[in-house]
C-alpha positions as CSV (number, residue, x, y, z in Angstrom):
1,M,-3.0,-1.1,6.0
2,P,0.0,-0.9,8.1
3,E,0.7,1.9,10.7
4,S,2.4,5.3,9.8
5,G,6.0,5.9,10.4
6,A,8.4,3.5,12.6
7,P,7.5,3.9,16.3
8,N,10.7,5.6,17.6
9,E,10.7,8.1,14.8
10,P,10.3,11.6,15.6
11,A,7.6,14.1,14.9
12,P,9.0,16.2,11.4
13,K,10.9,19.7,12.2
14,L,11.9,21.1,9.4
15,L,10.2,22.7,6.1
16,V,12.6,21.5,3.5
17,N,12.6,23.1,-0.1
18,P,13.2,22.2,-3.1
19,R,11.1,18.7,-2.4
20,Y,12.9,16.8,-4.8
21,L,15.9,16.7,-2.8
22,A,14.1,16.2,0.7
23,G,14.5,12.4,0.5
24,P,11.8,10.0,1.3
25,T,10.0,9.6,4.5
26,R,9.6,5.6,4.3
27,T,6.2,5.8,4.5
28,P,3.5,5.5,1.3
29,D,0.7,7.3,3.5
30,A,0.5,10.4,1.1
31,A,0.6,8.5,-2.0
32,L,-2.1,5.9,-1.1
33,F,-4.2,7.2,1.4
34,P,-6.5,9.3,-1.1
35,L,-6.7,5.9,-2.4
36,L,-8.2,4.0,0.7
37,D,-10.5,6.6,1.2
38,A,-11.7,6.5,-2.3
39,G,-12.3,2.9,-1.6
40,W,-10.1,1.6,-3.7
41,P,-9.2,-2.8,-2.9
42,F,-5.7,-3.4,-1.9
43,H,-3.8,-6.4,-0.9
44,T,-0.7,-7.0,1.0
45,D,1.7,-9.8,0.3
46,H,3.9,-12.0,2.7
47,L,6.5,-9.4,2.5
48,D,3.7,-6.4,3.5
49,N,4.3,-5.0,0.3
50,L,0.7,-3.0,-0.9
51,Y,-1.4,-3.6,-3.9
52,F,-4.1,-1.2,-4.9
53,A,-6.3,-1.9,-8.1
54,S,-9.1,0.5,-9.3
55,P,-12.9,-0.9,-8.7
56,D,-12.5,-1.7,-12.6
57,E,-8.5,-3.6,-11.9
58,R,-7.8,-1.2,-15.0
59,I,-5.2,0.6,-12.7
60,R,-3.1,-0.8,-10.4
61,I,-0.1,0.9,-8.1
62,A,2.1,-1.2,-6.0
63,Y,4.2,0.1,-3.3
64,L,6.9,-2.6,-2.8
65,P,9.6,-1.5,-0.5
66,Q,10.6,-5.3,0.1
67,P,12.7,-7.5,-2.2
68,T,10.3,-9.5,-4.6
69,A,10.9,-11.4,-8.1
70,W,10.8,-8.2,-9.8
71,G,13.9,-6.5,-7.8
72,R,14.1,-3.5,-6.2
73,E,15.2,-1.2,-8.4
74,M,11.9,0.7,-8.9
75,T,9.4,0.5,-5.3
76,W,6.7,2.4,-6.7
77,S,4.8,0.6,-9.8
78,V,1.9,2.1,-11.7
79,T,0.0,0.7,-14.4
80,G,-2.6,1.3,-17.0
81,W,-4.6,-1.4,-18.7
82,R,-6.6,-1.9,-21.5
83,N,-8.7,-4.3,-19.9
84,P,-7.5,-6.2,-16.5
85,F,-5.7,-9.4,-18.7
86,D,-4.3,-7.4,-21.5
87,R,-0.9,-6.5,-21.2
88,P,-0.2,-2.7,-19.5
89,R,-1.0,-0.1,-21.7
90,W,1.6,2.3,-20.1
91,S,3.3,2.6,-16.9
92,A,4.8,4.9,-14.3
93,R,8.0,3.7,-12.3
94,F,9.7,5.2,-9.5
95,S,12.9,4.1,-7.4
96,A,13.0,3.7,-3.8
97,D,14.3,7.0,-2.7
98,T,11.6,9.4,-4.2
99,P,10.1,11.4,-2.0
100,E,6.2,10.5,-1.1
101,E,5.3,13.4,-2.3
102,I,6.3,13.1,-6.3
103,V,4.5,10.2,-6.3
104,A,1.2,11.7,-4.5
105,G,1.1,14.2,-7.4
106,L,0.5,11.1,-9.9
107,T,-1.6,9.1,-7.8
108,K,-4.1,12.4,-6.8
109,A,-3.9,13.1,-10.4
110,L,-4.7,10.0,-11.2
111,L,-7.6,9.3,-9.0
112,D,-8.9,12.8,-10.0
113,T,-9.3,11.6,-13.7
114,Y,-10.7,7.9,-13.1
115,T,-13.5,9.4,-11.0
116,D,-14.5,11.7,-13.8
117,G,-15.5,8.9,-15.8
118,G,-14.0,7.8,-19.2
119,D,-10.7,6.5,-20.2
120,R,-8.5,9.5,-20.2
121,H,-6.7,7.9,-17.5
122,L,-5.6,5.5,-20.0
123,Y,-5.5,7.3,-23.6
124,G,-3.2,9.7,-24.5
125,S,-1.8,11.5,-27.4
126,R,2.2,12.1,-28.0
127,L,4.3,14.1,-25.8
128,R,2.7,17.7,-25.8
129,P,4.9,20.7,-24.8
130,T,2.4,21.7,-22.1
131,A,3.1,18.7,-19.8
132,L,6.6,20.4,-19.2
133,E,5.3,23.7,-18.3
134,P,5.5,23.4,-14.8
135,L,9.2,23.0,-14.7
136,T,9.5,26.2,-17.1
137,A,7.2,27.9,-15.0
138,A,9.5,26.8,-12.1
139,G,13.1,28.2,-13.5
140,W,13.8,25.0,-15.1
141,D,16.0,25.2,-18.0
142,L,14.4,23.7,-21.6
143,T,16.4,22.6,-24.6
144,S,15.0,20.8,-27.4
145,D,16.8,19.2,-30.2
146,P,16.5,21.8,-32.9
147,A,16.6,18.3,-35.4
148,I,13.9,16.2,-33.6
149,T,11.1,18.8,-32.3
150,L,9.9,15.8,-29.9
151,R,13.0,15.3,-27.7
152,H,13.5,17.8,-24.9
153,R,15.5,18.1,-21.8
154,A,14.8,19.8,-18.6
155,T,17.1,21.0,-16.2
156,S,16.5,21.7,-12.5
157,P,18.2,25.6,-11.6
158,D,20.4,24.1,-9.1
159,G,21.6,21.0,-11.5
160,H,20.7,18.3,-9.6
161,A,17.6,16.8,-11.5
162,V,17.5,16.3,-15.1
163,L,14.0,15.2,-16.7
164,A,14.6,13.9,-21.1
165,A,11.7,13.3,-23.0
166,D,12.2,11.6,-26.5
167,A,8.2,11.3,-28.2
168,S,10.6,10.8,-32.0
169,A,11.0,7.1,-31.9
170,I,8.3,4.8,-32.4
171,P,8.0,1.6,-29.4
172,D,7.7,-1.9,-30.5
173,D,3.8,-2.3,-31.2
174,Q,4.5,-5.8,-29.2
175,D,5.8,-4.2,-26.4
176,P,4.9,-0.3,-25.8
177,D,5.1,-0.2,-21.9
178,G,9.1,-1.7,-22.3
179,F,10.0,1.9,-24.2
180,D,10.4,5.0,-22.1
181,L,9.1,8.2,-23.2
182,V,10.0,10.3,-20.3
183,R,13.3,9.8,-17.9
184,L,13.7,11.6,-15.0
185,Q,16.9,11.5,-12.6
186,V,17.9,13.2,-9.6
187,A,21.4,13.0,-9.1
188,E,22.7,9.6,-8.1
189,A,19.9,10.0,-5.6
190,W,16.2,8.7,-7.3
191,A,15.1,7.7,-10.5
192,A,11.6,8.0,-12.5
193,R,10.7,6.2,-15.6
194,F,7.6,7.0,-17.7
195,S,6.6,4.7,-20.7
196,Y,5.2,5.8,-24.5
197,F,2.0,5.6,-23.5
198,F,2.0,7.9,-20.7
199,P,-1.0,10.2,-21.2
200,P,0.6,14.2,-21.1
201,H,-2.0,15.4,-18.3
202,L,-0.9,12.6,-15.6
203,L,3.0,14.0,-17.0
204,H,2.0,17.2,-16.3
205,A,0.8,15.7,-12.7
206,V,4.3,14.8,-11.6
207,T,6.2,17.7,-13.4
208,R,3.7,20.1,-11.2
209,A,4.5,18.1,-8.0
210,L,8.1,18.4,-8.7
211,A,8.5,22.2,-9.3
212,D,6.0,22.8,-6.5
213,P,7.4,25.5,-4.4
214,A,5.8,24.2,-1.0
215,P,8.4,23.0,1.4
216,V,8.0,19.6,2.5
217,L,8.4,17.9,6.2
218,R,11.2,16.6,7.2
219,C,13.4,15.0,9.6
220,E,17.3,16.3,9.1
221,S,17.8,12.4,9.2
222,Q,15.5,12.1,6.6
223,I,17.1,14.4,4.1
224,P,20.1,12.5,1.9
225,E,23.4,13.9,3.1
226,V,24.6,14.7,-0.3
227,F,21.6,17.0,-0.7
228,R,22.0,19.3,3.4
229,T,24.0,21.6,1.9
230,A,22.0,22.1,-1.0
231,V,18.3,22.1,0.3
232,R,16.5,25.2,2.0
233,C,15.3,24.4,5.3
234,A,13.0,26.2,8.0
235,P,12.1,25.1,11.5
236,V,8.2,24.5,11.7
237,R,6.8,27.4,14.1
238,R,5.3,25.8,16.9
239,P,2.3,27.7,19.0
240,D,4.0,29.5,22.3
241,P,2.5,26.6,25.0
242,G,1.5,30.6,27.2
243,T,-0.5,31.6,24.2
244,A,-2.7,28.1,23.8
245,A,-3.3,27.9,27.4
246,T,-4.6,31.8,27.5
247,T,-6.4,31.0,24.4
248,A,-7.6,27.6,25.9
249,S,-8.8,29.6,29.2
250,A,-10.5,32.3,27.2
251,L,-12.8,29.9,25.8
252,A,-13.8,27.9,28.9
253,T,-14.8,30.8,30.3
254,T,-16.6,32.5,27.7
255,A,-18.6,28.7,27.2
256,A,-19.2,28.6,31.0
257,E,-20.6,32.6,30.7
258,A,-22.7,31.8,28.3
259,P,-26.0,31.6,29.2
260,A,-28.3,28.4,28.7
261,E,-30.6,27.7,25.6
262,P,-33.6,27.0,26.8
263,I,-35.5,23.8,25.5
264,S,-39.1,24.2,23.8
265,P,-41.0,21.1,25.4
266,A,-42.6,19.1,22.1
267,T,-45.6,20.0,21.5
268,P,-48.7,17.4,20.1
269,D,-47.6,18.6,16.7
270,Q,-44.3,17.2,16.9
271,A,-45.2,13.9,17.2
272,A,-42.3,11.3,16.9
273,P,-41.8,9.2,13.5
274,P,-43.9,6.5,13.3
275,H,-41.1,4.1,12.5
276,P,-37.3,4.1,13.7
277,A,-34.6,5.4,11.9
278,D,-32.5,3.7,9.8
279,P,-29.7,2.6,11.3
280,S,-27.4,2.4,8.2
281,R,-28.0,6.7,7.7
282,S,-27.0,8.2,10.8
283,S,-23.9,5.8,11.6
284,S,-20.4,5.8,9.9
285,H,-18.6,2.5,8.9
286,P,-15.2,2.8,10.4
287,R,-12.6,2.3,7.9
């Protein structure tokens, strides 16, 4: 994995809300580190784009910050496959300026479902209203076409984000991945597309991340200029240096004054094991 962040980038100093207007950090850590921790294989190309795959290669995640033969319209690509050599069953794609926390909502849910076993992460029924519940719970305005119950539109309270879902049409059997089930647009800043067979529980994970009220960390320069009057910002509270020093001094004094615990000599019954311990059980492997 490449090093996180630019070398001269200052530490985040603001808590920003809502997160869908916070802008990207330009580092994929939040979305990809859980996959790295789980041991999913990955590789990079000559442009330093990142490609992850599940152990069975039926889930593929690409982070493409550099131009490729596919163009730069979508920087994040997540796809599910019946088998590694078939065409994708579903896809989710996010444009370059998507906040990484939104993508992380999907990758973490995908990893959890994959780890649980089965094929739930590959297959799903048509769009379910439960997939949009996090938005309505957060105050988004949800409207449905009275003539077509499978067509929905959700608008954020500030009016900047719109999610449109249409499960009324039937996609081409030859290319279901080319048919969008859900489109998400956040002003002119970023967009996401989810194909027809995208599993409802994964869409629920995305909408939950989208509506999460928890603020995200950003530098002021990372917040899109167009949203700087629309977001709510609060400075990150740092501990008082005097308080921290006092606490450290008290802990050091307590440790110095604590009586040493005597070590009992070994008895004949406490013989050493006949064979040395297996080093593989006691040593940790570096990542």
